[in-house]
C-alpha positions as CSV (number, residue, x, y, z in Angstrom):
1,M,0.0,0.0,-0.2
2,A,1.2,3.6,-1.0
3,K,1.8,6.1,2.0
4,R,0.1,9.2,2.6
5,K,2.2,12.3,2.3
6,R,1.8,14.1,5.1
7,L,1.1,18.1,4.6
8,T,3.5,20.2,6.5
9,L,3.6,24.3,6.7
10,P,6.7,26.0,5.9
11,P,9.1,26.5,8.4
12,D,9.1,30.1,8.2
13,V,5.5,30.1,9.5
14,E,5.1,30.2,13.4
15,T,1.7,28.8,14.0
16,K,2.0,28.3,18.6
17,N,0.2,31.8,18.8
18,A,-1.8,32.1,15.8
19,P,-5.2,33.9,16.1
20,A,-8.3,31.9,15.3
21,P,-9.9,32.3,12.0
22,E,-12.5,35.4,12.0
23,T,-16.5,35.2,11.8
24,K,-18.1,37.9,11.3
25,G,-22.3,38.3,11.6
26,M,-24.9,41.2,12.2
27,F,-26.1,39.6,15.1
28,M,-22.1,38.6,17.3
29,D,-20.8,40.3,19.9
30,A,-17.8,41.4,18.7
31,P,-15.6,41.7,21.9
32,T,-16.7,38.0,23.2
33,G,-17.6,36.6,19.6
34,V,-20.8,35.3,21.5
35,I,-24.4,35.5,19.7
36,P,-26.5,37.3,22.2
37,P,-29.6,35.3,23.1
38,S,-32.1,38.5,22.2
39,A,-30.1,38.1,18.6
40,A,-31.0,34.7,18.8
41,R,-34.7,35.2,19.4
42,R,-34.8,38.0,16.3
43,R,-33.0,35.5,14.4
44,A,-36.1,33.0,14.5
45,A,-37.1,31.8,11.3
46,P,-39.6,34.3,9.7
47,I,-42.4,31.5,9.0
48,S,-42.9,30.8,12.9
49,D,-43.4,34.2,14.0
50,M,-46.4,34.2,11.1
51,A,-47.5,31.0,12.6
52,G,-47.9,32.3,15.7
53,A,-49.6,35.3,14.9
54,A,-51.9,33.6,13.0
55,A,-52.7,31.5,15.9
56,A,-53.3,34.5,18.3
57,N,-55.8,35.9,15.9
58,A,-58.0,33.1,15.3
59,A,-58.0,32.5,19.4
60,L,-59.0,36.6,19.4
61,E,-61.7,36.3,16.5
62,E,-63.1,32.5,18.3
63,V,-63.6,34.5,21.6
64,T,-65.2,37.9,20.0
65,A,-67.4,35.6,18.1
66,E,-68.4,33.6,21.0
67,M,-68.7,37.5,23.3
68,T,-71.0,38.2,20.1
69,A,-73.1,35.2,20.1
70,A,-73.6,35.3,23.8
71,R,-75.0,38.7,23.9
72,A,-76.9,38.1,21.4
73,E,-78.7,35.1,22.8
74,G,-79.4,37.3,26.1
75,R,-76.8,34.8,27.9
76,L,-73.7,37.8,28.2
77,V,-74.6,39.4,32.0
78,Q,-74.4,43.1,31.6
79,N,-74.3,46.0,34.1
80,L,-76.9,48.3,33.0
81,R,-77.8,51.5,35.3
82,T,-81.4,50.8,37.6
83,T,-82.4,54.0,36.0
84,R,-82.7,52.9,32.8
85,I,-85.0,50.0,33.3
86,D,-88.7,50.0,33.0
87,A,-90.1,48.2,35.9
88,G,-93.7,48.0,35.0
89,H,-92.9,47.2,31.6
90,L,-94.8,44.3,32.0
91,M,-98.0,43.6,34.2
92,R,-96.2,42.1,37.6
93,D,-98.3,39.1,38.5
94,R,-96.9,39.3,42.0
95,V,-99.5,41.6,44.1
96,V,-97.4,43.1,47.4
97,I,-93.8,42.3,48.5
98,D,-93.4,41.4,52.3
99,S,-91.4,44.2,54.2
100,E,-89.6,41.1,56.2
101,D,-88.6,39.2,52.8
102,M,-87.4,42.5,51.3
103,D,-85.6,43.5,54.3
104,A,-83.8,40.7,54.3
105,L,-82.9,40.5,50.7
106,M,-81.8,44.0,50.9
107,A,-79.9,43.0,53.7
108,S,-78.3,40.5,51.4
109,I,-77.5,42.6,48.9
110,R,-75.6,44.8,50.6
111,A,-73.7,42.1,52.0
112,R,-72.9,39.9,49.2
113,G,-73.4,41.7,46.3
114,Q,-76.4,41.0,44.0
115,Q,-75.8,37.2,43.1
116,T,-78.5,35.9,40.2
117,P,-79.2,38.3,37.7
118,I,-82.5,39.7,36.5
119,E,-84.0,39.9,33.0
120,V,-84.5,42.5,30.4
121,L,-85.8,43.1,27.0
122,E,-84.3,46.1,25.0
123,T,-87.3,49.1,24.1
124,K,-84.6,51.7,23.0
125,P,-80.8,51.9,22.7
126,G,-79.4,51.8,25.9
127,Y,-83.3,51.5,27.7
128,Y,-84.7,48.3,28.6
129,G,-88.0,46.8,30.0
130,L,-87.7,44.3,33.0
131,I,-88.7,40.6,32.4
132,S,-88.0,39.2,36.1
133,G,-86.3,40.2,38.8
134,W,-88.4,42.9,40.3
135,R,-87.5,42.6,43.8
136,R,-84.0,42.5,43.4
137,L,-84.1,45.9,41.1
138,S,-86.4,47.4,43.9
139,A,-84.1,46.8,46.1
140,L,-80.8,47.7,44.9
141,A,-83.0,51.6,43.7
142,R,-83.9,51.5,47.8
143,L,-80.0,50.5,48.7
144,Y,-78.8,53.6,46.2
145,E,-81.4,55.9,47.5
146,E,-80.3,55.0,51.2
147,T,-76.7,54.8,50.8
148,G,-75.7,56.6,47.3
149,E,-73.2,54.3,46.8
150,A,-72.2,53.5,43.2
151,R,-72.0,49.4,43.5
152,F,-76.0,50.1,44.2
153,A,-76.6,52.3,41.2
154,T,-76.2,49.1,38.6
155,V,-78.0,45.9,38.3
156,Q,-76.7,42.6,37.0
157,A,-79.1,41.9,34.0
158,L,-79.1,39.3,30.9
159,V,-80.7,41.0,28.1
160,R,-83.4,38.8,26.1
161,K,-84.9,38.9,22.8
162,P,-88.0,37.4,23.2
163,A,-89.9,37.1,20.4
164,S,-93.6,38.0,21.8
165,A,-95.2,39.4,24.4
166,R,-96.6,36.1,25.2
167,E,-92.8,34.7,25.6
168,A,-92.1,37.6,28.0
169,Y,-94.6,36.8,30.3
170,V,-94.0,33.1,29.9
171,A,-90.5,33.5,31.4
172,M,-91.8,36.1,34.1
173,V,-94.2,33.9,35.5
174,E,-91.6,30.9,35.6
175,E,-89.0,32.7,37.2
176,N,-91.4,33.7,40.0
177,E,-93.7,30.0,40.1
178,I,-89.3,28.7,40.4
179,R,-87.9,31.1,42.9
180,V,-91.1,32.4,45.3
181,G,-94.2,31.1,44.7
182,L,-97.2,32.9,44.1
183,S,-100.6,32.8,45.6
184,Y,-103.3,31.7,43.8
185,Y,-105.1,34.6,43.8
186,E,-101.7,36.0,41.6
187,R,-101.6,33.1,39.4
188,A,-105.5,34.3,38.6
189,Q,-104.8,38.0,37.9
190,I,-102.1,37.5,35.6
191,V,-104.1,35.1,33.0
192,A,-106.9,37.9,33.8
193,R,-105.1,40.9,33.2
194,T,-103.1,39.3,29.8
195,V,-106.2,38.7,28.6
196,Q,-107.2,42.0,29.3
197,A,-104.2,43.1,27.5
198,G,-104.5,41.3,24.3
199,V,-101.5,39.3,25.2
200,Y,-104.5,35.8,24.6
201,T,-107.9,35.9,23.0
202,D,-109.2,33.8,26.3
203,S,-108.2,32.8,29.7
204,K,-108.2,29.0,29.2
205,K,-105.2,29.9,26.3
206,A,-103.5,32.2,28.9
207,L,-103.6,29.6,31.5
208,Q,-102.4,27.1,29.3
209,T,-99.4,28.9,28.1
210,L,-98.3,31.0,31.2
211,F,-98.6,27.4,33.4
212,A,-97.9,24.8,30.6
213,S,-95.3,23.6,33.2
214,A,-97.8,23.3,36.1
215,S,-100.0,20.4,36.8
216,R,-103.7,19.6,35.7
217,A,-104.9,20.0,39.2
218,K,-102.8,23.2,39.7
219,R,-104.3,25.1,36.7
220,S,-107.8,23.8,37.7
221,K,-107.3,25.9,41.6
222,I,-105.7,29.1,39.9
223,K,-109.1,28.6,37.3
224,S,-111.0,28.5,40.4
225,F,-109.9,31.8,41.6
226,L,-110.7,33.7,38.3
227,P,-114.0,34.9,39.6
228,I,-112.6,36.5,42.7
229,V,-110.4,38.3,40.4
230,E,-112.9,39.6,37.6
231,Q,-115.8,40.5,40.7
232,L,-113.7,41.4,44.1
233,G,-110.5,42.4,42.8
234,G,-111.3,46.2,43.2
235,V,-112.4,45.9,46.6
236,L,-109.8,43.4,48.0
237,Y,-107.0,44.9,50.1
238,H,-105.3,42.0,50.9
239,P,-106.2,39.2,48.2
240,A,-102.8,37.5,48.3
241,A,-103.7,36.4,51.9
242,L,-106.8,34.7,50.9
243,G,-106.0,30.7,51.1
244,E,-106.6,28.2,48.8
245,R,-109.7,26.3,50.8
246,M,-111.9,29.6,51.5
247,G,-110.9,31.4,47.8
248,L,-112.4,27.7,46.3
249,D,-115.5,28.4,49.0
250,L,-115.9,32.1,47.6
251,S,-115.1,31.4,44.2
252,Q,-118.2,28.8,44.4
253,R,-120.7,31.5,46.2
254,L,-119.8,33.9,43.9
255,S,-121.7,32.2,41.0
256,D,-124.9,33.8,42.7
257,S,-125.2,37.3,41.9
258,A,-126.8,38.1,44.8
259,F,-124.2,37.2,46.9
260,A,-122.1,38.8,44.3
261,A,-123.3,42.0,45.1
262,R,-124.1,41.7,48.7
263,A,-119.9,40.4,48.6
264,R,-118.3,43.7,46.8
265,Q,-121.0,45.8,49.1
266,Q,-120.1,44.6,52.4
267,L,-116.1,44.6,51.4
268,E,-116.3,48.5,49.8
269,D,-118.3,49.7,53.4
270,A,-116.0,48.1,55.1
271,G,-112.9,50.5,54.0
272,D,-109.3,50.0,55.1
273,R,-108.9,47.1,57.3
274,S,-105.8,44.9,58.0
275,P,-105.3,40.8,56.4
276,E,-106.9,39.6,59.4
277,A,-110.1,41.7,59.6
278,E,-110.2,40.9,56.1
279,Q,-109.9,37.1,56.2
280,A,-112.6,37.0,59.2
281,L,-115.0,39.6,57.1
282,L,-114.7,36.9,54.2
283,A,-115.2,34.4,56.5
284,Q,-118.7,35.9,57.7
285,L,-119.5,36.4,53.9
286,L,-119.5,33.0,53.6
287,E,-121.1,31.5,56.6
288,D,-124.5,33.9,55.9
289,G,-124.1,32.9,52.5
290,E,-124.5,29.1,53.5
291,K,-127.5,29.7,55.7
292,A,-128.8,32.0,53.2
293,G,-128.4,28.9,50.8
294,S,-130.2,26.3,53.0
295,N,-133.4,28.3,53.2
296,K,-133.4,29.2,49.8
297,G,-136.8,28.1,48.4
298,K,-138.5,27.7,51.3
299,T,-141.6,29.4,52.4
300,P,-140.8,31.8,55.3
301,P,-143.1,30.7,58.3
302,S,-146.0,32.7,58.7
303,A,-148.4,33.5,61.9
304,G,-151.3,31.5,59.8
305,E,-155.3,32.2,59.8
306,E,-157.6,31.5,63.0
307,I,-160.1,29.6,60.6
308,A,-162.2,29.1,64.2
309,P,-162.5,29.9,67.6
310,G,-159.7,28.5,68.8
311,L,-157.8,27.1,65.6
312,R,-155.7,28.3,63.9
313,M,-154.2,27.2,60.5
314,T,-150.9,27.8,58.9
315,R,-149.7,27.0,55.6
316,Q,-146.4,26.4,54.1
317,A,-144.8,25.2,50.8
318,S,-145.6,21.1,51.5
319,K,-147.0,21.3,54.8
320,L,-150.2,22.4,56.7
321,T,-150.7,23.0,60.7
322,L,-153.2,23.3,62.6
323,S,-152.8,24.3,65.8
324,G,-154.9,26.4,69.4
325,E,-156.7,24.7,71.8
326,A,-159.4,23.8,69.3
327,V,-157.0,21.1,68.1
328,T,-158.5,18.5,70.2
329,D,-158.6,14.1,69.9
330,D,-162.5,15.1,68.7
331,L,-161.3,17.2,66.2
332,V,-158.3,15.0,65.2
333,T,-161.1,12.4,65.0
334,R,-163.4,13.8,62.7
335,L,-160.7,15.4,60.4
336,R,-159.3,12.0,59.8
337,S,-162.4,10.3,58.9
338,F,-163.4,13.1,56.6
339,L,-159.3,12.9,54.5
340,Q,-160.5,9.2,54.5
341,D,-163.9,9.8,52.9
342,S,-163.0,12.4,50.6
């Protein structure tokens, strides 16, 4: 095998302390010859920069689209000025609010803030009509009036877009049914009011739509309270205090026009009264109506007429009575004989 020839430098070239060949670059630190980390980052491939920017833009667009959809669908909780919300936009189903319940709600909001958003619909740009949450809106308004604190000047709300007034009323009723049970009178009242306002054509349709999730028995009881709303609604001071049993009895009695007129007159004459006094008055009306009903159709007793000295005859619907000193055994015998021969 042929030997390879070893290359050597000429003897006049000094190599012991010769510097390394110079490597130049725009990012290199001249004194040390080291590329700084920041320069290394700047030298990243342009394709990676573009991919990162595209991913960030895509994520931002996705979040924006979701926020837009949430706002459009009424899933986005917004802070709205309480003064821009019309609490009377819909006819309310609740008649009265217990003062103790309102005080407890105000204390809770003062300590922990509003925990559940209300529901509204936009009536015009920047202004809203209340669907549900009347108690929370009222509590915040009272707190702001008492304290002047900015945290009570706004309310957390979901801005809904109901397709119709019917849908808005259903939402209001369902929210109250879940949170705070209404009395049967209050339920019947919202049925009657929506019919009067033309939201529904008749009470049957209103009842079936507003209380679609209720049982048939419950809807039947609500229906039974409709005569009370229609005939006594204007003269009752505390209708929400009307219990189920008394309400059903009262509704049945109101089918008698004479009883209905008498009840309205007595309630009007009684004037302002406490819930207990009103309940006592209604109980008395029902008792009097019961007595009048038991005597209905009966001929009132009379003093009768004297048909002979010491003998008086009294006649009622299917009854003949002889009374007086002349009623003797001989008279009874002769009368029996007469009746048998006739």
